[in-house]
ZAZAPA-187629 format. One line per 2 residues: number of its first residue (from 1); their letters; for each residue x, y, z of N, C-alpha, C. Coordinates in steps of 0.001 Angstrom, whole numbers. Example, Ala and Ser with C-alpha at 12.3 -4.5 7.8 and 13.67 -1.06 7.14 Angstrom:
2
1) AS) 13190:-5690:7800:12300:-4500:7800:13200:-3300:7800  12850:-2250:7080:13670:-1060:7140:12900:30:7870
END
This chain:
406
1) XX) 140060:77909:-29561:138943:77053:-28294:138575:75814:-28814  138782:74762:-28290:138593:73324:-28685:137499:73208:-28354
3) XX) 136204:72426:-29209:134833:72087:-29078:134559:71223:-27657  133758:71351:-27011:133423:70579:-26248:133566:68788:-26476
5) XX) 133711:68003:-25726:133640:66404:-26015:132436:65594:-26298  132162:65253:-27369:130741:64559:-27745:130163:63867:-26523
7) XX) 128853:64043:-26423:128360:63431:-25198:128652:61644:-25365  128925:60819:-24453:129045:59283:-24426:127794:58955:-24979
9) XX) 127713:57667:-25248:126097:57039:-25690:125668:56788:-24693  124351:56842:-24597:123348:56557:-23172:123449:55025:-23110
11) XX) 123245:54569:-21689:123288:53657:-21543:122048:53194:-20842  121765:52082:-20467:120361:51649:-19461:120026:52702:-18633
13) XX) 121353:52819:-17590:121080:53396:-16257:121365:55290:-16478  120448:55774:-16042:120779:57110:-16261:120411:58063:-14650
15) XX) 121209:59102:-14217:121205:59594:-13141:119677:60137:-12744  119467:59836:-11547:118176:60295:-11153:118293:61482:-10686
17) XX) 119222:62164:-10348:119356:63731:-9962:120407:64183:-10813  120402:65452:-10757:121532:66338:-11203:121949:67354:-10344
19) XX) 123039:67914:-10292:124154:68830:-9832:123451:70060:-10412  122839:71102:-9739:122426:72222:-10055:123344:73344:-9528
21) XX) 123288:74505:-10245:124128:75908:-9739:123143:76550:-8699  123954:77336:-7866:123528:77800:-6859:121922:78847:-7243
23) XX) 122366:79311:-8399:121332:80622:-8768:120440:79938:-9842  120260:78551:-9875:119306:77832:-10780:118185:77196:-9906
25) XX) 117222:77163:-10021:116143:76399:-9330:116506:74554:-9518  116220:74036:-8331:116399:72383:-8754:115662:71861:-9994
27) XX) 116044:70778:-10543:115281:70752:-11502:114247:69544:-11389  113155:69515:-11890:111975:68914:-11930:111768:68091:-12947
29) XX) 111375:66525:-12649:111054:65820:-13548:109617:65822:-13915  109865:65873:-15251:108563:66145:-15981:108135:64673:-16884
31) XX) 106820:64869:-17218:106196:63692:-17913:106908:63677:-19478  107586:62664:-19689:108254:62434:-20878:107194:62920:-22099
33) XX) 107632:63583:-23225:106723:63847:-24533:106358:62284:-24752  104895:62489:-25402:103997:61218:-25882:105042:60587:-27302
35) XX) 105906:61354:-27758:106860:60694:-28993:107789:59780:-28316  108160:59978:-26976:109127:59610:-26312:108807:58247:-25700
37) XX) 107296:58343:-25342:106519:57092:-24645:106141:55918:-25684  106135:56365:-27056:105866:55685:-27964:106861:54953:-28513
39) XX) 108280:55163:-28310:109257:54754:-28780:110132:53844:-27743  110157:52722:-28065:110543:51865:-26807:112112:51895:-27023
41) XX) 113021:52865:-27867:114274:52546:-27799:114731:53890:-27176  113954:54749:-26761:114589:55610:-25738:114037:55808:-24363
43) XX) 114950:56229:-23758:114642:56317:-22302:113846:57603:-21666  112801:56821:-20759:111430:57352:-20502:111849:58700:-19533
45) XX) 113189:58944:-19238:113603:59700:-18460:114308:61166:-18966  115316:60703:-19481:116163:61705:-20382:115947:61820:-22134
47) XX) 115335:60799:-22432:114868:60921:-24140:116271:60355:-24698  117263:59711:-24008:118383:59509:-24818:118286:57788:-25258
49) XX) 118983:57657:-26463:119089:56251:-26967:119082:55017:-26005  118531:54135:-26101:118686:52898:-24828:118995:51469:-26042
51) XX) 119555:50730:-25332:120179:49389:-26281:119534:48307:-25328  118077:48059:-25661:117694:46800:-24750:118086:45503:-25230
53) XX) 117997:44704:-24161:118502:43140:-24487:117632:42568:-25705  118329:41571:-26449:117134:40847:-27145:116259:40181:-26581
55) XX) 114924:39886:-27297:114058:39226:-26854:114599:37736:-26603  113808:37038:-25688:114212:35629:-25103:113898:34757:-26423
57) XX) 114913:33856:-26699:114619:32654:-27632:113341:31614:-27160  112123:31573:-27534:111646:30557:-26796:111797:29152:-27179
59) XX) 113054:28972:-28164:113244:27663:-28297:114744:27357:-27406  115180:28344:-26782:116509:28063:-26135:116237:27408:-24995
61) XX) 117121:26345:-24437:116982:25791:-23176:117427:26219:-21913  116963:25899:-21024:117709:26424:-19509:118945:26068:-19324
63) XX) 119743:26546:-18634:121175:26328:-18145:121455:25120:-17604  120266:24719:-17034:120432:23436:-16345:119371:22269:-16396
65) XX) 120034:21374:-16911:118861:20018:-17168:119223:18978:-16407  118300:18549:-15477:118895:17223:-14800:118675:16037:-15888
67) XX) 119664:15178:-15392:119606:13710:-16420:118370:12976:-16265  118055:12937:-14873:116607:12151:-14706:116024:12955:-13677
69) XX) 114660:13152:-13768:114094:13830:-12736:113586:12967:-11677  113946:13067:-10651:113736:12329:-9422:112416:12229:-9061
71) XX) 111726:11023:-8609:110372:11243:-8299:110088:11848:-7221  110562:11529:-6169:109950:12439:-4715:111469:12688:-3994
73) XX) 112588:12815:-4819:113996:13107:-4084:113843:14311:-3658  113291:14922:-2382:112783:16155:-2290:113896:17187:-1753
75) XX) 113990:18499:-2284:115396:19541:-1959:114792:19826:-507  115515:20878:20:115425:21047:1755:114055:21887:1377
77) XX) 113850:22641:738:112680:23711:602:111546:22844:835  111296:21642:-101:110274:20649:-409:110242:20304:1151
79) XX) 111166:19899:1576:111333:19209:3046:110496:19856:4002  110789:21183:3837:110210:22171:5016:108775:22259:4820
81) XX) 108340:22363:3625:106903:22221:3346:106153:21073:3879  106817:19981:3622:106634:18614:4145:106269:18324:5460
83) XX) 107457:18895:6301:107096:19064:7490:105967:19491:8199  105759:20852:7533:104814:21601:8223:103255:20752:7960
85) XX) 103113:20116:6736:102053:19371:6251:102000:18619:7652  103099:17777:8126:102942:16529:9249:102529:17081:10545
87) XX) 103301:18408:10663:102729:18877:11984:101318:19359:12008  100708:19679:11141:99263:19745:10840:98604:18445:10712
89) XX) 98971:17494:10422:98384:15972:10396:97862:15485:12020  96727:15333:12096:96326:14621:13435:96884:13325:13672
91) XX) 97172:13104:15058:97694:12096:15187:96906:10721:14983  96962:9833:14189:96359:8553:14305:96047:7909:15405
93) XX) 94733:7438:15716:94694:6984:17074:94196:5371:16347  94505:4457:17499:93871:2888:17206:92584:2986:17269
95) XX) 91953:1826:16071:90891:1564:15751:90486:235:15647  89782:-206:16340:89392:-1915:16089:89171:-2000:14488
97) XX) 89359:-3296:14064:89133:-3420:12482:87530:-3826:12357  86917:-3537:11624:85689:-3926:11214:85471:-5094:10531
99) XX) 84795:-6054:11066:84830:-7636:10334:84389:-7565:9041  84712:-8320:8126:83956:-8209:7022:82911:-9614:7266
101) XX) 81762:-9324:7058:80525:-10019:7094:80166:-10910:5899  79680:-12080:5697:79001:-12628:4841:78109:-12009:4332
103) XX) 77207:-12206:3236:77877:-13240:2235:79197:-12264:1644  79959:-13093:966:81309:-12489:503:81360:-12254:-854
105) XX) 81980:-11332:-1321:81911:-11191:-3019:83366:-10862:-3203  84150:-11888:-3368:85535:-11337:-3671:85978:-11190:-5003
107) XX) 86576:-10432:-5483:86990:-9966:-6922:88213:-9272:-6800  88975:-9648:-8030:90566:-9436:-8270:90564:-7662:-7949
109) XX) 91411:-7407:-6712:91635:-5879:-6708:92266:-5073:-7517  91993:-3832:-7745:92075:-2893:-8670:93089:-1639:-8458
111) XX) 93825:-1137:-8819:94231:433:-8440:93284:1535:-8784  93203:2459:-7776:92355:3242:-8096:93128:4748:-7537
113) XX) 94117:4808:-7080:95087:6079:-7128:95582:6753:-8110  95241:7946:-8580:95877:8127:-9685:96421:9808:-9542
115) XX) 96077:10224:-8589:96131:11900:-8212:96573:12148:-6724  96642:13211:-6481:96988:13735:-4814:95465:13649:-4137
117) XX) 94508:13906:-4981:93189:14156:-4439:92793:12568:-4316  92924:11810:-4892:92651:10333:-4642:93541:9753:-3727
119) XX) 94689:10078:-3469:95399:9654:-1943:94993:10388:-706  94378:11625:-1041:93842:12217:152:92560:11691:478
121) XX) 91864:11276:-655:90246:10638:-432:90685:9308:393  91443:8569:17:91880:7378:457:91907:7165:2124
123) XX) 93063:8304:2397:93350:8288:3639:92432:9042:4783  91062:9512:4103:90127:9737:4749:88948:9173:4800
125) XX) 88568:8092:3820:87943:6955:3465:87657:6258:4856  86635:5265:4629:86523:4157:5611:87672:3044:5691
127) XX) 88099:2938:4225:89209:1915:4305:90754:2542:4655  90917:3768:4456:92133:4523:4622:92060:4839:6552
129) XX) 91156:5401:6864:90927:5593:8470:91081:4188:9078  90425:3167:8655:90530:1906:9581:91748:1033:9294
131) XX) 92478:1349:8281:93876:791:7882:94829:1528:8518  94851:2853:8623:95750:3643:9616:95611:3404:10982
133) XX) 94236:3323:11618:93781:2593:12858:94396:1465:13232  94353:757:12246:94922:-886:12602:96461:-634:12427
135) XX) 97088:196:12188:98773:268:12225:98862:1122:13303  97935:1980:13817:98242:2475:15500:97883:1560:16416
137) XX) 97040:704:16176:96604:-556:17477:97628:-1283:17371  98563:-1653:16118:99504:-2619:16211:100942:-1957:17171
139) XX) 101054:-495:16896:101825:203:17895:101652:277:19064  100168:687:19178:100085:353:20569:100188:-584:21583
141) XX) 99841:-1896:20598:100235:-3266:21387:101593:-3457:21910  102282:-2680:21225:103738:-3300:21722:104544:-2092:22559
143) XX) 103577:-1122:23010:104150:-200:23891:104892:-717:24921  106219:-187:25183:106986:-476:26245:107319:-2318:26350
145) XX) 107369:-2949:25303:107727:-4353:25202:108927:-4573:24417  109794:-5474:25036:110767:-5809:24277:110426:-6687:23374
147) XX) 110958:-7295:22221:110733:-8152:21286:110674:-9571:22060  111753:-9787:23059:111724:-11398:24040:110978:-11481:24792
149) XX) 109992:-10248:24895:109115:-10513:25996:108003:-11508:25725  107392:-12339:26821:106386:-13065:26537:105065:-12196:25965
151) XX) 104558:-12893:25195:103370:-12634:24439:102198:-13919:24230  101371:-13554:24013:99943:-14753:23678:100392:-15722:23016
153) XX) 99943:-17143:23001:100719:-17929:22215:100062:-17752:20826  100812:-18165:19696:100480:-17912:18517:99617:-18655:18159
155) XX) 98397:-17645:17486:97287:-18766:16834:98150:-19489:15600  96742:-20642:15328:97312:-21361:13962:97601:-20182:12738
157) XX) 96876:-19136:12583:97029:-18291:11637:98363:-17475:11661  98818:-17161:12512:100160:-16552:12802:101308:-17511:12975
159) XX) 101137:-18481:13273:102169:-20139:13038:102480:-20132:11847  101237:-20127:10852:101627:-20766:9436:102422:-19321:8903
161) XX) 101823:-18369:9483:102817:-17040:8697:104144:-17113:9183  104624:-17265:10062:105845:-17539:10589:106551:-18446:10024
163) XX) 105989:-19641:9771:106699:-20733:8976:106909:-20577:7447  105799:-19787:6806:106165:-19580:5717:107047:-18315:5247
165) XX) 107148:-17297:6422:108614:-16558:6305:110065:-17324:6637  109720:-18207:7168:110943:-18814:7656:111432:-19671:6278
167) XX) 110546:-20198:5748:110717:-20888:4185:111305:-19870:3196  110793:-18603:3101:111224:-17566:2182:112611:-17474:2727
169) XX) 113143:-17079:3861:114329:-16849:4399:115355:-17865:3701  114684:-19181:3786:115667:-20101:3572:115780:-20424:1943
171) XX) 115046:-19980:1254:114904:-19888:-387:116103:-18819:-536  116506:-17809:368:117823:-16942:-194:119161:-17902:-201
173) XX) 119250:-18601:818:120272:-19274:811:120306:-20447:-208  119486:-20897:-651:119431:-21841:-1838:119399:-21169:-3297
175) XX) 119320:-19654:-3332:119234:-19062:-4472:120667:-17920:-4538  121872:-18229:-4544:122815:-17222:-4492:122682:-16418:-5296
177) XX) 123207:-15237:-5031:123062:-14109:-5939:124177:-14161:-7076  123588:-13960:-8483:124212:-14207:-9648:125439:-12947:-9831
179) XX) 126845:-13658:-10106:128043:-12604:-10236:127651:-11506:-11382  127759:-10224:-10879:127685:-8970:-11775:128320:-8091:-10887
181) XX) 128592:-6924:-11973:129383:-5701:-11239:128534:-4502:-11027  127091:-4442:-11427:126448:-3337:-10735:126124:-3622:-9447
183) XX) 125847:-2008:-9126:125724:-2003:-7535:124405:-2483:-7289  123103:-2336:-7880:121922:-2806:-7401:121136:-3816:-8218
185) XX) 120418:-4382:-8103:119630:-5433:-8862:120333:-6671:-9573  120225:-7570:-8228:120902:-8959:-8689:119656:-9637:-9217
187) XX) 120114:-10261:-10563:119070:-10843:-11380:118667:-12136:-10608  119119:-12707:-9630:118726:-13987:-8895:117440:-13662:-7998
189) XX) 117263:-12297:-7804:116093:-11600:-7041:114824:-12428:-8105  114668:-12226:-9351:113641:-12508:-9990:113565:-14069:-9891
191) XX) 114382:-14726:-9707:114308:-16410:-9383:113575:-16415:-8326  114212:-15911:-7310:113580:-15905:-5864:112239:-15464:-5787
193) XX) 111629:-14635:-6840:110268:-14113:-6762:109704:-15008:-7399  109891:-15502:-8565:109204:-16424:-9190:108716:-17773:-8501
195) XX) 110017:-17982:-7680:109503:-19329:-6962:108393:-18802:-5900  108480:-17763:-5196:107461:-17367:-4401:106072:-17184:-4951
197) XX) 105965:-16598:-6443:104830:-16578:-7265:104232:-18260:-7416  104969:-19326:-7587:104616:-20680:-7938:103957:-20907:-6499
199) XX) 104515:-20724:-5237:103940:-21237:-3942:102811:-20374:-3478  102826:-19219:-3973:101993:-18177:-3049:100494:-18751:-2840
201) XX) 99624:-19515:-3465:98490:-19982:-3715:98419:-20856:-2303  99308:-21973:-2704:99382:-22816:-1543:99436:-22380:-295
203) XX) 100384:-21211:19:100832:-20579:1363:99522:-19758:1383  98522:-19453:993:97413:-18718:1221:96269:-19894:1789
205) XX) 96274:-20862:906:95485:-22126:1516:95781:-22517:2899  97222:-22554:3281:97755:-23040:4251:97233:-22029:5503
207) XX) 97089:-20648:5322:96746:-19937:6243:95094:-19782:6339  94509:-19988:5100:92849:-19873:5417:92276:-21079:6098
209) XX) 91168:-20974:6660:90710:-22009:7305:90160:-23171:6470  90306:-24490:6450:89911:-25577:5817:88586:-25588:5446
211) XX) 87766:-25075:6596:86345:-25088:6402:85702:-24094:5553  85089:-24691:4561:84836:-23803:3367:83341:-23359:3560
213) XX) 82881:-23237:4600:81190:-23057:4897:81263:-21506:4449  81894:-21113:4833:81891:-19268:4716:82551:-18654:3311
215) XX) 83204:-19683:2552:83622:-19432:1276:84901:-18276:1624  85487:-18662:2865:86591:-17436:2992:87763:-17879:2176
217) XX) 87995:-19427:1807:89003:-19391:965:88986:-18816:-322  87861:-18654:-778:87702:-17872:-2061:88685:-16492:-2087
219) XX) 88694:-16079:-695:89515:-15026:-540:91022:-14764:-1313  91220:-16013:-1673:92666:-15850:-2451:93003:-14912:-3147
221) XX) 91931:-14661:-4339:91997:-13825:-5218:92112:-12343:-4860  91861:-12257:-3622:92329:-10735:-3231:93480:-10577:-2228
223) XX) 93833:-11625:-1296:94875:-11819:-712:96196:-11917:-1560  96118:-12548:-2640:97457:-12944:-3290:98062:-11754:-3785
225) XX) 97297:-10784:-4399:98017:-9513:-4754:98898:-8700:-3779  98274:-8704:-2639:98891:-7833:-1345:100045:-8749:-1084
227) XX) 99993:-9895:-1201:100957:-10803:-539:102416:-10625:-1300  101809:-10938:-2749:102845:-10887:-3791:103567:-9659:-3841
229) XX) 102959:-8407:-3429:103602:-7135:-3432:104160:-6506:-2433  104433:-7390:-1267:104871:-7401:37:106432:-7352:-57
231) XX) 106963:-8058:-1245:108412:-8349:-1311:109116:-7819:-2141  108762:-6670:-2906:109772:-5901:-3836:109231:-6194:-5148
233) XX) 109675:-5430:-6135:109209:-5709:-7515:110240:-6687:-8206  109865:-7658:-9017:110623:-8641:-9494:111587:-7955:-11013
235) XX) 110734:-7023:-11712:110943:-6389:-12919:112145:-5414:-12603  111836:-4327:-11692:112848:-3253:-11223:113789:-3831:-10449
237) XX) 113635:-4571:-9556:114565:-5550:-8639:114328:-4450:-7596  113733:-3980:-7026:113577:-2920:-6111:112446:-3026:-4864
239) XX) 112724:-2193:-3569:111894:-2530:-2815:111675:-1289:-1669  110454:-1050:-1285:110358:574:-718:109154:503:355
241) XX) 108785:1621:1069:107883:1718:1791:106250:1169:1265  105945:1397:-385:104903:876:-833:104534:-546:-576
243) XX) 105575:-1311:-815:105874:-3038:-639:105618:-2934:547  106120:-2405:1493:105948:-2646:3259:104617:-2424:3599
245) XX) 103811:-1410:3072:102508:-1266:3333:101749:-2316:2687  101932:-2735:1657:101260:-3999:1117:101084:-4982:1951
247) XX) 102280:-5657:2851:102404:-6487:3721:101715:-5967:4934  101322:-4919:5443:100439:-4410:6453:99066:-4643:6000
249) XX) 98725:-4385:4787:97655:-4295:4170:97161:-5782:4173  97944:-6665:3918:97721:-8223:4023:97451:-8342:5061
251) XX) 97908:-7996:6186:97657:-8531:7402:96215:-7844:7827  96103:-6573:7771:94626:-6053:7374:93556:-6884:6928
253) XX) 93890:-7289:5728:92863:-8409:5111:92497:-9548:5912  93563:-10103:6646:93509:-11429:7640:92351:-10844:9094
255) XX) 92931:-9693:9302:92151:-9129:10462:90778:-9093:10013  90541:-8464:8905:89125:-8252:8232:88236:-9624:8296
257) XX) 89161:-10624:8027:88457:-11857:7894:88242:-12739:9174  88570:-12101:10136:88842:-12775:11675:89691:-13746:11900
259) XX) 90788:-13728:10943:91751:-14724:11246:92967:-14106:12129  92983:-12810:12454:93988:-12043:13263:92903:-11343:14151
261) XX) 92937:-11290:15436:92223:-10830:16373:93070:-9727:17462  92556:-8820:17994:93176:-7927:18623:94149:-8696:19554
263) XX) 93885:-9678:20366:94726:-10147:21541:95996:-10931:20504  96005:-10839:19304:97106:-11264:18700:98160:-10253:18127
265) XX) 97788:-8904:18422:98530:-7545:17833:99885:-7570:18624  100286:-8056:19679:101747:-7984:20020:102653:-8945:19464
267) XX) 101886:-10186:19168:102450:-11016:18218:102731:-11154:17029  101707:-10261:16559:101818:-9713:15028:103094:-8954:14909
269) XX) 103398:-7912:15719:104563:-7163:15619:105906:-7755:15889  105949:-8504:17356:106851:-9144:17622:107525:-10242:17239
271) XX) 106632:-10850:16460:106816:-12281:15920:106644:-12199:14605  105639:-12031:13924:105357:-11796:12362:105990:-10755:11706
273) XX) 106241:-9124:12115:106666:-8366:11647:108303:-8195:11486  108927:-8935:12918:109943:-8901:13240:110591:-9853:12154
275) XX) 109819:-10924:12016:110258:-12261:10889:110324:-11480:9750  109226:-10749:9188:109383:-10285:7738:110385:-9089:7453
277) XX) 110738:-8293:8539:112012:-7260:8783:113194:-8158:8311  113262:-9361:9073:114442:-10161:8812:114788:-10629:7303
279) XX) 113440:-10974:6815:113499:-11521:5586:113956:-10245:4712  113132:-9102:4700:113571:-7977:3696:114923:-7570:3763
281) XX) 115390:-7386:5027:116744:-6925:5037:117826:-8065:4481  117611:-9603:4619:118582:-10240:3896:118392:-10238:2520
283) XX) 116862:-9983:2032:117014:-9678:591:117676:-8610:-51  117705:-7477:685:118304:-6546:416:119856:-6480:505
285) XX) 119931:-7295:1128:121874:-7451:1418:121994:-8542:262  121428:-9324:157:122008:-10632:-870:121754:-10141:-2130
287) XX) 120406:-9520:-2477:120275:-9424:-3798:120259:-7947:-4340  120748:-7052:-3369:120850:-5644:-3547:119541:-4925:-3982
289) XX) 118557:-5023:-3520:117331:-4316:-4021:117961:-2791:-4045  117055:-2154:-5230:117442:-812:-5178:116236:-189:-4261
291) XX) 116420:959:-3675:115205:1528:-2822:114200:2104:-4021  113040:2002:-3981:111790:2215:-4403:111280:3530:-4232
293) XX) 111450:4457:-4923:111118:5713:-4480:111405:6271:-3226  112824:6267:-3303:113343:6747:-1986:113606:8122:-1925
295) XX) 113289:8806:-591:113490:10307:-599:114897:10783:-744  115637:9774:-640:117209:9882:-684:117622:10329:935
297) XX) 118559:11308:617:119201:11891:2060:117887:12698:2585  116882:13039:2358:115934:13835:2795:114798:12995:3325
299) XX) 114819:11819:3215:113821:10781:3728:114183:10374:4981  113575:9226:5818:113465:8610:7090:114653:7460:6594
301) XX) 114243:6550:5844:114874:5439:5453:114745:5184:4097  115603:4465:3595:115230:3927:1793:114774:2651:1767
303) XX) 114375:2070:2621:113399:912:2714:112438:869:3603  112499:1096:4708:111403:895:5882:111014:2171:6433
305) XX) 109415:1773:6674:108932:3061:7792:108336:2494:8983  107509:1468:9001:106944:753:10085:107758:581:10870
307) XX) 108999:-335:10938:109820:-654:12033:110166:784:12921  110062:1724:12399:110347:2931:13293:109009:3469:13978
309) XX) 107772:2947:13476:106645:3236:14159:106673:2299:15447  106760:919:15064:106580:230:16088:107713:239:16975
311) XX) 108874:531:16751:110040:745:17369:110216:1881:18492  109609:2852:17919:109623:3955:18714:108617:3692:19787
313) XX) 107452:2795:19845:106421:2628:20601:107200:1339:21736  107759:783:21306:108625:-112:22374:109507:532:23204
315) XX) 110023:1744:22907:111031:2553:23996:110102:3615:24645  108701:3533:24366:108065:4862:25353:108169:4673:26834
317) XX) 108576:5471:27533:108541:5257:28997:109966:4606:29467  110705:4360:28351:112146:3518:28799:112834:4466:29890
319) XX) 113186:3526:30983:113959:4501:31859:115330:5115:31720  116090:4528:30997:117352:4989:30451:117534:5431:29072
321) XX) 116888:4627:28252:117077:5124:26484:116506:6313:26276  116778:7469:25809:116146:8227:25170:116308:8427:23676
323) XX) 115550:9305:22803:115795:9214:21572:117475:9626:21159  117819:10421:21991:119608:10828:21686:120240:9532:21920
325) XX) 119934:8367:22526:120710:7162:22533:121213:6732:21466  120461:6549:20322:120850:6354:19021:122430:6434:18715
327) XX) 122843:7738:19124:124247:7858:18834:124931:7085:19843  124589:6342:20667:125604:5601:21476:125823:4230:20851
329) XX) 127005:3690:20501:127030:2577:19524:126940:1598:20634  127515:1505:21942:127033:512:22863:125950:212:22953
331) XX) 124753:1259:23055:123528:773:22971:123111:264:22183  123321:524:21047:123098:-12:19631:123728:-1783:19620
333) XX) 124712:-1665:20077:125169:-3169:19889:124536:-4148:20935  124252:-3575:22131:123429:-4629:22982:121906:-4332:23253
335) XX) 121261:-3872:22181:119841:-3503:22619:119176:-3608:20863  120107:-3542:20289:119388:-3589:18807:118456:-4869:18268
337) XX) 118880:-6154:19330:117945:-7198:18751:116729:-7418:19952  116746:-5984:20484:115248:-6281:21274:114260:-5151:20803
339) XX) 114891:-4091:20527:114071:-2766:19826:114187:-2416:18499  113149:-2628:17760:113314:-2222:16082:113688:-984:15832
341) XX) 113519:5:16744:113785:1325:16364:115556:1427:16310  116298:1077:17393:117671:797:17304:118171:-160:16358
343) XX) 117549:-1340:16073:118036:-2148:14970:117950:-1464:13816  117177:-490:13114:117233:259:12029:118263:992:12235
345) XX) 118467:1531:13068:119559:2563:13289:120745:1693:12656  121292:600:13861:122317:98:13451:122458:-785:12106
347) XX) 121257:-787:11518:121524:-1383:10083:121982:-372:9051  121327:975:9489:121650:2088:8485:123143:2297:8562
349) XX) 123570:2288:9992:125142:2814:10008:125921:1546:9641  125390:313:9440:126153:-906:8764:126057:-568:7179
351) XX) 125246:-82:6531:124963:-132:5288:125680:1146:4644  125687:2049:5438:125641:3632:5035:127200:4104:5615
353) XX) 127826:4856:4769:129310:5154:5189:129083:6939:5850  130053:7292:6315:130068:8637:6505:129205:9214:8006
355) XX) 129264:10244:8216:128681:10816:9446:127380:10613:9245  126724:9980:10449:124999:9943:10659:124383:11099:10297
357) XX) 124790:12484:10519:123976:13424:10452:123853:13894:8978  124843:13672:8077:125166:13643:6803:124221:12794:5868
359) XX) 124098:11476:6017:123550:10547:5413:122188:10126:5919  121684:10645:7108:120629:10559:7706:120164:11562:8377
361) XX) 119918:12888:8064:119785:14304:8610:118310:14017:9304  117349:13394:8862:116104:13293:9549:116114:12597:10814
363) XX) 116783:11516:10807:116892:10711:11809:117689:11527:12999  118481:12130:12571:119527:13013:13353:118787:13981:14267
365) XX) 117895:14566:13336:116985:15792:14074:116068:15123:15174  115378:13704:14564:114463:13418:15784:114998:12667:16877
367) XX) 116430:12580:16980:117074:12135:18126:117154:13230:19045  116891:14682:18513:116510:15710:19609:115370:15765:20231
369) XX) 114449:15113:19898:112930:15117:20369:113127:14744:21850  112579:15139:22978:112833:14458:24550:112294:13402:24970
371) XX) 111083:13256:24110:110906:11442:24813:110086:10862:23512  110274:9377:23671:109534:8429:22525:108299:8598:22621
373) XX) 107423:9036:23561:105865:9525:23253:105722:10463:22200  106456:11381:21818:106431:12348:21070:106985:11925:19498
375) XX) 108247:11040:19709:108712:10523:18268:107625:9337:17802  106894:8758:18585:105885:7498:18215:105084:8436:17633
377) XX) 104249:9256:18021:103125:10349:17353:103501:11035:16391  104806:11455:16124:105307:11986:15198:105503:11090:14029
379) XX) 105886:9927:14077:106429:8636:12997:104601:8173:12807  103693:8351:13491:102332:7619:12998:101772:8995:11963
381) XX) 102114:10317:12230:101886:11473:11303:102387:11271:10150  103753:11293:10154:104431:10876:9130:104554:9932:8263
383) XX) 103871:8759:8775:103475:7630:8102:102028:7965:7175  101293:8642:7775:99891:8918:6832:100477:10055:5874
385) XX) 101247:11043:6364:101392:11980:5281:102193:11607:3919  103633:11049:4660:104818:10770:3657:104607:9351:3021
387) XX) 103839:8452:3239:103411:7024:2973:101993:7292:2344  101239:7362:2795:99880:6811:2456:99095:8196:1557
389) XX) 99754:9374:1920:99468:10451:1342:100286:10915:-107  100930:9978:-358:101865:10417:-1522:101809:9322:-2673
391) XX) 101280:9747:-3558:100955:9232:-5155:102037:8282:-5491  103456:8642:-5536:104128:7731:-6042:104363:6448:-5087
393) XX) 104099:6260:-4097:104139:5172:-2854:102776:4569:-2997  101473:5439:-3032:100257:4331:-3086:99465:4239:-4378
395) XX) 100239:4920:-5467:99470:4486:-6525:99255:3201:-7238  100298:2470:-6669:100078:833:-6922:98855:71:-5908
397) XX) 98694:882:-4940:97763:190:-3900:96477:-272:-4663  96136:-1514:-3961:94736:-2162:-4525:93696:-1923:-3848
399) XX) 92275:-2124:-4433:91333:-1984:-3964:90236:-3161:-4314  89686:-3983:-3551:88791:-4961:-3497:87639:-4983:-2825
401) XX) 87106:-5945:-2279:85999:-6109:-1273:86333:-6112:-10  87684:-6546:126:88066:-6319:1842:88747:-4997:2040
403) XX) 89544:-4379:1306:89911:-3099:1308:89062:-2470:167  87912:-1788:385:86883:-1267:-684:87393:103:-1000
405) XX) 87140:672:-2141:87253:2116:-2670:85966:2626:-2796  85894:3585:-1617:84446:3922:-1634:84348:5419:-2995
END
């Protein structure tokens, strides 16, 4: 009679139940002996030898290491959390701009935001609340209006701003792009920005009143940084929503100084901001500015945000055009020059290839919203949550006496 075969070596898994004969009681799982509990190489159930995996090497590297950690290029799960925070954000309401009263104490503005708590403090502070209220007021002033609709005559301040923007547009034609093979960042933009820096002080003095009795002309020390940061970064050769926010902050400063009044707000949007948008699109195309801190495919747009806020306000209560009308190419072709939102969609379709739902999924989702009123309120909430409360965007925002840090 042959001896029974030897037991196979014990593995990590052992049977939880055994088949017993009919004349024997079912097995009972008992507590392992103490010597087995103290031995990590034996199974706690059957006492057989185990083969535990080797301990992890603390010096070993993960299987995937990104070449460059993106700043805020959010994956879908982060986008979901971001959307939830936007839903909980209250809709910003129009607020009158509090005037800055003399005596003035102007000084060079400085950075203050270094953490998410600082950004949250800013949007809830006096400066953040009134700045966001100023943006909401501009949005309200353009409700139901086309760009070509009559508006109050331009004030001397707005006339000077428009002429300055026209001059900046003409400089792009005078400074052609340098030949290069890289996709982004034409070096000629630095030459354009250098000329802007050289003329910026005279530009500010053209806008400010010549009467120096109230020392308003001394405000150039605070106005210049916001103005220069409105057109992109000459070292990185990029542009994004942070630079756009600086332009809005510059207008906010002029409003606090009493140079822009509430009756000017429709003209500020339909004449000044539209001209600024034309300039920035020309700079983006000619000098191939890189998107600054873009969310990529998970964001609203690579460069701009405020045109979607103002543009959605223009289309509120429109008889024929709905949010889903952005998918109609005939509507985009015939009405993009009158409505900023449609202009933004047409520009995106011009510079990006492929299906719209793939390269701009957020805008594609927004097109399913039933009316423009909801789109506009959502855009204002998103501007607060995705721009003014994001440290990578507002960490370069400046605070002085006109926009104080509390």
